[in-house]
Phi, psi and omega in degrees: 000137182248056179229128178233117177296153179259155174054238184256034179258152178230149175259126188235136173257123179297144174268131183296141180278168181294146178275337182232155173279172178298332179279356177099001179285137178276131181266120178290154181304325183291339182261353182284141172269153176293136182294147178254028179233143181201176178248131178288123180266318181207153181230151169284182182278344178125168179280169178238142174285171179302329180275004178092355180291136182282133173260110184295154180286145178273345179247161178219165178303135180100343178292142172264127187235163173243133182224164181295155184303323184252018183283148170082172178242127180285132177223159174245120180235125183052038177079004182247133179281127180222178178237143169245126180217161175283152179301327181292343176282347181278128182276329180177169178258132178266117182269145175293134183299321179295320180290324180294323179290327181287334183282000000 
């Protein structure tokens, strides 16, 4: 892919939601909400302060994130639907439980 977000923007691939509820009911496509969880595909270099100093990004490619329901702009890149959003639209990073225990 030849796309690099600018400044404090990130390119996100949505993570597919579950097909069944915990009780075993199958959720039809028409009733599914778009997931608010995704994987960071690419990041810009970060925002700049008024004096020109770079503010580094808190997320990196490969991070699994949680974002607001209406966050980002939907785009199609190489035939795949993705989101471009500002870093401030990201609510948090979801850590792998095994990695969190090791840290």
